[in-house]
N, CA, C and O atoms as CSV, one atom per row, in Angstrom:
chain,resi,resn,atom,element,x,y,z
A,1,MET,N,N,25.710,-47.034,-42.858
A,1,MET,CA,C,24.608,-45.878,-43.147
A,1,MET,C,C,25.504,-44.865,-42.410
A,1,MET,O,O,25.017,-43.742,-42.281
A,2,ALA,N,N,26.834,-45.096,-41.865
A,2,ALA,CA,C,27.518,-44.000,-41.678
A,2,ALA,C,C,27.887,-43.265,-43.130
A,2,ALA,O,O,28.112,-42.061,-43.250
A,3,GLY,N,N,27.900,-44.297,-44.262
A,3,GLY,CA,C,28.594,-43.360,-45.079
A,3,GLY,C,C,27.145,-42.497,-45.844
A,3,GLY,O,O,27.180,-41.422,-46.442
A,4,LEU,N,N,26.262,-43.139,-45.653
A,4,LEU,CA,C,24.871,-42.259,-46.430
A,4,LEU,C,C,25.151,-40.937,-45.510
A,4,LEU,O,O,25.155,-39.905,-46.181
A,5,VAL,N,N,25.398,-40.747,-44.044
A,5,VAL,CA,C,25.311,-39.894,-43.561
A,5,VAL,C,C,26.188,-38.857,-43.866
A,5,VAL,O,O,25.804,-37.731,-44.181
A,6,TRP,N,N,27.501,-39.241,-43.773
A,6,TRP,CA,C,28.604,-38.616,-44.317
A,6,TRP,C,C,28.624,-37.649,-45.895
A,6,TRP,O,O,28.984,-36.552,-46.324
A,7,GLY,N,N,27.897,-39.071,-46.398
A,7,GLY,CA,C,27.668,-38.336,-47.778
A,7,GLY,C,C,26.811,-37.399,-48.171
A,7,GLY,O,O,27.125,-36.488,-48.938
A,8,GLY,N,N,25.802,-37.539,-47.730
A,8,GLY,CA,C,24.916,-36.428,-47.677
A,8,GLY,C,C,25.546,-35.163,-47.139
A,8,GLY,O,O,25.433,-34.152,-47.832
A,9,ALA,N,N,26.238,-35.088,-45.914
A,9,ALA,CA,C,26.853,-33.970,-45.136
A,9,ALA,C,C,27.527,-33.007,-46.010
A,9,ALA,O,O,27.456,-31.780,-45.948
A,10,LEU,N,N,28.443,-34.004,-47.149
A,10,LEU,CA,C,29.267,-33.600,-48.227
A,10,LEU,C,C,28.674,-33.166,-49.209
A,10,LEU,O,O,29.237,-32.306,-49.886
A,11,VAL,N,N,27.372,-33.634,-49.570
A,11,VAL,CA,C,26.416,-32.964,-50.809
A,11,VAL,C,C,25.955,-31.713,-50.059
A,11,VAL,O,O,26.330,-30.630,-50.507
A,12,SER,N,N,25.239,-31.741,-49.045
A,12,SER,CA,C,24.855,-30.642,-48.343
A,12,SER,C,C,25.729,-29.358,-48.361
A,12,SER,O,O,25.285,-28.246,-48.647
A,13,LEU,N,N,27.215,-29.665,-47.974
A,13,LEU,CA,C,28.224,-28.772,-48.146
A,13,LEU,C,C,28.451,-28.110,-49.063
A,13,LEU,O,O,28.561,-26.886,-48.996
A,14,CYS,N,N,28.598,-28.954,-50.365
A,14,CYS,CA,C,28.703,-28.700,-51.620
A,14,CYS,C,C,27.394,-27.618,-51.980
A,14,CYS,O,O,27.724,-26.488,-52.340
A,15,GLY,N,N,26.618,-27.787,-51.933
A,15,GLY,CA,C,25.047,-26.679,-51.828
A,15,GLY,C,C,25.267,-25.096,-51.034
A,15,GLY,O,O,25.061,-23.918,-51.326
A,16,VAL,N,N,25.659,-25.657,-50.193
A,16,VAL,CA,C,26.100,-24.164,-49.280
A,16,VAL,C,C,27.369,-23.534,-50.206
A,16,VAL,O,O,27.301,-22.430,-50.747
A,17,ALA,N,N,28.413,-24.338,-50.281
A,17,ALA,CA,C,29.436,-23.638,-50.942
A,17,ALA,C,C,28.956,-22.819,-52.085
A,17,ALA,O,O,29.466,-21.709,-52.229
A,18,ALA,N,N,27.880,-23.290,-53.064
A,18,ALA,CA,C,27.299,-22.800,-54.145
A,18,ALA,C,C,26.729,-21.617,-53.685
A,18,ALA,O,O,27.094,-20.510,-54.082
A,19,LEU,N,N,25.703,-21.832,-52.725
A,19,LEU,CA,C,25.243,-20.600,-52.427
A,19,LEU,C,C,25.734,-19.135,-51.836
A,19,LEU,O,O,25.245,-18.008,-51.915
A,20,VAL,N,N,27.174,-19.777,-51.076
A,20,VAL,CA,C,28.098,-18.768,-50.873
A,20,VAL,C,C,28.795,-18.125,-52.279
A,20,VAL,O,O,29.191,-16.960,-52.244
A,21,TRP,N,N,28.904,-18.766,-53.270
A,21,TRP,CA,C,29.397,-18.539,-54.248
A,21,TRP,C,C,28.061,-17.441,-55.058
A,21,TRP,O,O,28.447,-16.525,-55.784
A,22,CYS,N,N,27.338,-17.548,-54.951
A,22,CYS,CA,C,26.122,-17.083,-55.307
A,22,CYS,C,C,26.075,-15.405,-54.709
A,22,CYS,O,O,25.846,-14.380,-55.350
A,23,ILE,N,N,26.334,-15.549,-53.468
A,23,ILE,CA,C,26.107,-14.127,-52.715
A,23,ILE,C,C,27.258,-13.495,-52.904
A,23,ILE,O,O,27.096,-12.276,-52.838
A,24,VAL,N,N,28.680,-13.912,-53.173
A,24,VAL,CA,C,30.028,-13.239,-53.561
A,24,VAL,C,C,29.661,-12.587,-55.073
A,24,VAL,O,O,29.784,-11.382,-55.292
A,25,TYR,N,N,29.187,-13.564,-56.098
A,25,TYR,CA,C,29.088,-13.192,-57.429
A,25,TYR,C,C,27.991,-12.021,-57.463
A,25,TYR,O,O,28.100,-11.214,-58.387
A,26,VAL,N,N,27.061,-11.871,-56.646
A,26,VAL,CA,C,26.013,-10.860,-57.052
A,26,VAL,C,C,25.954,-9.596,-56.415
A,26,VAL,O,O,25.197,-8.665,-56.689
A,27,MET,N,N,27.082,-9.672,-55.282
A,27,MET,CA,C,27.913,-8.662,-54.696
A,27,MET,C,C,28.440,-7.853,-55.586
A,27,MET,O,O,28.038,-6.720,-55.850
A,28,ARG,N,N,29.950,-8.793,-56.382
A,28,ARG,CA,C,30.698,-8.165,-56.973
A,28,ARG,C,C,29.922,-7.702,-58.691
A,28,ARG,O,O,30.630,-7.258,-59.595
A,29,LEU,N,N,28.576,-7.894,-58.832
A,29,LEU,CA,C,27.975,-7.710,-59.798
A,29,LEU,C,C,27.146,-6.294,-59.694
A,29,LEU,O,O,26.889,-5.575,-60.659
A,30,ARG,N,N,26.741,-6.010,-58.182
A,30,ARG,CA,C,26.230,-4.876,-57.716
A,30,ARG,C,C,27.240,-3.675,-58.045
A,30,ARG,O,O,26.822,-2.592,-58.453
A,31,ARG,N,N,28.621,-3.950,-57.835
A,31,ARG,CA,C,29.718,-3.187,-57.480
A,31,ARG,C,C,30.150,-2.950,-58.986
A,31,ARG,O,O,30.833,-1.936,-59.130
A,32,ALA,N,N,29.930,-3.578,-59.983
A,32,ALA,CA,C,30.256,-3.408,-61.319
A,32,ALA,C,C,29.490,-2.355,-61.852
A,32,ALA,O,O,28.326,-2.111,-61.536
A,33,ASP,N,N,30.243,-1.672,-62.756
A,33,ASP,CA,C,29.670,-0.721,-63.449
A,33,ASP,C,C,29.103,-1.312,-64.818
A,33,ASP,O,O,29.749,-1.055,-65.834
A,34,ILE,N,N,28.060,-2.008,-64.915
A,34,ILE,CA,C,27.393,-2.768,-66.292
A,34,ILE,C,C,26.173,-1.901,-66.400
A,34,ILE,O,O,25.723,-1.201,-65.493
A,35,ASP,N,N,25.648,-2.037,-67.712
A,35,ASP,CA,C,24.188,-1.778,-68.313
A,35,ASP,C,C,23.474,-2.740,-67.768
A,35,ASP,O,O,23.904,-3.862,-67.503
A,36,GLU,N,N,22.401,-2.356,-67.586
A,36,GLU,CA,C,21.080,-3.324,-67.204
A,36,GLU,C,C,20.577,-4.414,-68.000
A,36,GLU,O,O,19.774,-5.240,-67.568
A,37,ALA,N,N,21.024,-4.412,-69.096
A,37,ALA,CA,C,20.599,-5.852,-69.835
A,37,ALA,C,C,21.751,-6.994,-69.527
A,37,ALA,O,O,21.523,-8.188,-69.332
A,38,GLU,N,N,22.837,-6.453,-69.528
A,38,GLU,CA,C,24.153,-7.264,-68.986
A,38,GLU,C,C,23.735,-7.702,-67.380
A,38,GLU,O,O,23.719,-8.878,-67.017
A,39,MET,N,N,23.497,-6.879,-66.741
A,39,MET,CA,C,23.039,-7.072,-65.341
A,39,MET,C,C,22.013,-8.155,-65.388
A,39,MET,O,O,22.234,-9.095,-64.624
A,40,ARG,N,N,21.037,-8.216,-66.055
A,40,ARG,CA,C,19.764,-9.225,-65.868
A,40,ARG,C,C,20.565,-10.457,-66.487
A,40,ARG,O,O,20.745,-11.482,-65.829
A,41,ALA,N,N,20.979,-10.317,-67.632
A,41,ALA,CA,C,21.498,-11.611,-67.984
A,41,ALA,C,C,22.725,-12.558,-67.157
A,41,ALA,O,O,22.966,-13.721,-67.477
A,42,LYS,N,N,23.339,-11.927,-66.196
A,42,LYS,CA,C,24.180,-12.465,-65.267
A,42,LYS,C,C,23.750,-12.565,-64.155
A,42,LYS,O,O,24.278,-13.197,-63.240
A,43,MET,N,N,22.376,-11.725,-64.099
A,43,MET,CA,C,21.448,-12.264,-62.483
A,43,MET,C,C,20.827,-13.614,-62.773
A,43,MET,O,O,20.634,-14.453,-61.893
A,44,GLN,N,N,20.523,-13.783,-64.049
A,44,GLN,CA,C,19.809,-14.979,-64.272
A,44,GLN,C,C,20.263,-15.923,-64.123
A,44,GLN,O,O,19.671,-16.922,-63.716
A,45,LYS,N,N,21.762,-15.833,-64.494
A,45,LYS,CA,C,22.772,-17.211,-64.102
A,45,LYS,C,C,22.687,-17.376,-62.738
A,45,LYS,O,O,22.283,-18.463,-62.324
A,46,ALA,N,N,23.065,-16.287,-61.759
A,46,ALA,CA,C,22.910,-16.460,-60.398
A,46,ALA,C,C,21.709,-16.990,-59.742
A,46,ALA,O,O,21.551,-17.614,-58.693
A,47,VAL,N,N,20.689,-16.453,-60.898
A,47,VAL,CA,C,19.463,-17.515,-59.941
A,47,VAL,C,C,19.419,-18.885,-60.223
A,47,VAL,O,O,19.000,-19.727,-59.429
A,48,LEU,N,N,19.936,-19.169,-61.583
A,48,LEU,CA,C,19.660,-20.726,-61.863
A,48,LEU,C,C,20.584,-21.289,-60.981
A,48,LEU,O,O,20.241,-22.382,-60.530
A,49,VAL,N,N,21.818,-20.784,-60.555
A,49,VAL,CA,C,22.937,-21.552,-59.704
A,49,VAL,C,C,22.242,-21.511,-58.297
A,49,VAL,O,O,22.507,-22.434,-57.526
A,50,ASN,N,N,21.565,-20.738,-57.978
A,50,ASN,CA,C,21.123,-20.386,-56.559
A,50,ASN,C,C,20.050,-21.739,-56.378
A,50,ASN,O,O,20.253,-22.593,-55.515
A,51,PHE,N,N,19.034,-21.783,-57.206
A,51,PHE,CA,C,18.303,-22.765,-57.433
A,51,PHE,C,C,18.697,-24.231,-57.117
A,51,PHE,O,O,18.243,-25.004,-56.274
A,52,ALA,N,N,19.712,-24.390,-58.075
A,52,ALA,CA,C,20.476,-25.693,-58.163
A,52,ALA,C,C,21.058,-26.019,-56.629
A,52,ALA,O,O,20.790,-27.096,-56.096
A,53,ALA,N,N,21.747,-25.166,-56.067
A,53,ALA,CA,C,22.786,-24.949,-54.702
A,53,ALA,C,C,21.477,-25.246,-54.080
A,53,ALA,O,O,21.633,-26.401,-53.682
A,54,LEU,N,N,20.042,-24.809,-53.701
A,54,LEU,CA,C,19.335,-25.054,-52.906
A,54,LEU,C,C,18.892,-26.823,-52.843
A,54,LEU,O,O,18.723,-27.691,-51.986
A,55,ALA,N,N,18.839,-26.673,-54.387
A,55,ALA,CA,C,18.095,-28.414,-54.551
A,55,ALA,C,C,19.317,-29.145,-53.985
A,55,ALA,O,O,19.017,-29.802,-52.989
A,56,VAL,N,N,20.549,-29.217,-54.318
A,56,VAL,CA,C,21.473,-30.261,-53.502
A,56,VAL,C,C,21.667,-29.873,-52.242
A,56,VAL,O,O,22.211,-30.781,-51.612
A,57,SER,N,N,21.424,-28.747,-51.473
A,57,SER,CA,C,21.674,-28.744,-50.266
A,57,SER,C,C,20.521,-29.644,-49.331
A,57,SER,O,O,20.692,-30.209,-48.251
A,58,THR,N,N,19.162,-29.534,-50.273
A,58,THR,CA,C,18.237,-30.259,-49.670
A,58,THR,C,C,18.320,-31.859,-49.899
A,58,THR,O,O,17.826,-32.736,-49.190
A,59,LEU,N,N,19.009,-31.985,-50.971
A,59,LEU,CA,C,19.036,-33.600,-51.268
A,59,LEU,C,C,19.928,-34.090,-50.155
A,59,LEU,O,O,19.629,-35.064,-49.463
A,60,GLY,N,N,21.228,-33.263,-49.975
A,60,GLY,CA,C,22.434,-33.860,-48.841
A,60,GLY,C,C,21.420,-33.848,-47.695
A,60,GLY,O,O,21.207,-34.939,-47.166
A,61,LEU,N,N,20.759,-32.775,-47.228
A,61,LEU,CA,C,20.345,-33.025,-45.968
A,61,LEU,C,C,19.171,-34.252,-45.840
A,61,LEU,O,O,18.969,-34.966,-44.858
A,62,MET,N,N,18.388,-34.268,-47.287
A,62,MET,CA,C,17.538,-35.573,-46.866
A,62,MET,C,C,18.357,-36.614,-46.794
A,62,MET,O,O,17.930,-37.449,-45.997
A,63,LEU,N,N,19.689,-37.008,-47.465
A,63,LEU,CA,C,20.248,-38.144,-47.241
A,63,LEU,C,C,20.740,-38.261,-45.796
A,63,LEU,O,O,20.700,-39.393,-45.313
A,64,VAL,N,N,21.128,-37.413,-45.152
A,64,VAL,CA,C,21.595,-37.497,-43.851
A,64,VAL,C,C,20.352,-38.020,-42.861
A,64,VAL,O,O,20.357,-38.852,-41.953
A,65,ILE,N,N,19.470,-37.331,-43.317
A,65,ILE,CA,C,18.337,-37.951,-42.320
A,65,ILE,C,C,17.766,-39.473,-42.621
A,65,ILE,O,O,17.135,-40.121,-41.786
A,66,VAL,N,N,18.048,-39.873,-43.773
A,66,VAL,CA,C,17.676,-41.004,-44.205
A,66,VAL,C,C,18.788,-41.846,-43.391
A,66,VAL,O,O,18.476,-42.664,-42.525
A,67,GLY,N,N,19.863,-41.614,-43.691
A,67,GLY,CA,C,20.854,-42.578,-42.768
A,67,GLY,C,C,20.586,-42.289,-41.414
A,67,GLY,O,O,20.802,-43.286,-40.725
A,68,LEU,N,N,20.325,-41.630,-40.971
A,68,LEU,CA,C,20.091,-41.303,-39.338
A,68,LEU,C,C,18.951,-42.250,-39.054
A,68,LEU,O,O,18.978,-43.108,-38.172
A,69,PHE,N,N,17.804,-41.988,-39.995
A,69,PHE,CA,C,16.457,-43.305,-39.423
A,69,PHE,C,C,17.052,-44.432,-39.510
A,69,PHE,O,O,16.920,-45.189,-38.549
A,70,LEU,N,N,17.782,-44.828,-40.540
A,70,LEU,CA,C,18.345,-46.594,-40.827
A,70,LEU,C,C,19.415,-46.659,-39.925
A,70,LEU,O,O,20.152,-47.573,-40.294
A,71,ARG,N,N,19.819,-46.147,-38.974
A,71,ARG,CA,C,20.976,-46.445,-38.218
A,71,ARG,C,C,20.644,-47.044,-37.073
A,71,ARG,O,O,21.520,-47.382,-36.277
C-alpha cells in the first residue's frame, strides 16, 4: 500500500506542476502584445490544460487517500 500512497503523491505533484505551468503561461500571454483572437485561442489551450491538471491532481489525492485507508 505504500506504493499506492507514493504513486498517488507523484501523480498529484505532476498535476500541481501542470497548474504552475498554466499560471506561468497565462502570465506570459498577458504580457505579450497579441490580438484578441489569438489571445482567446491560446487561453482556451490554457483552460484545457488547467482542467486536466486539476483532474490529475484530484486522482492523485484519491490514490493517496485509498492507500492510507488500506494500510
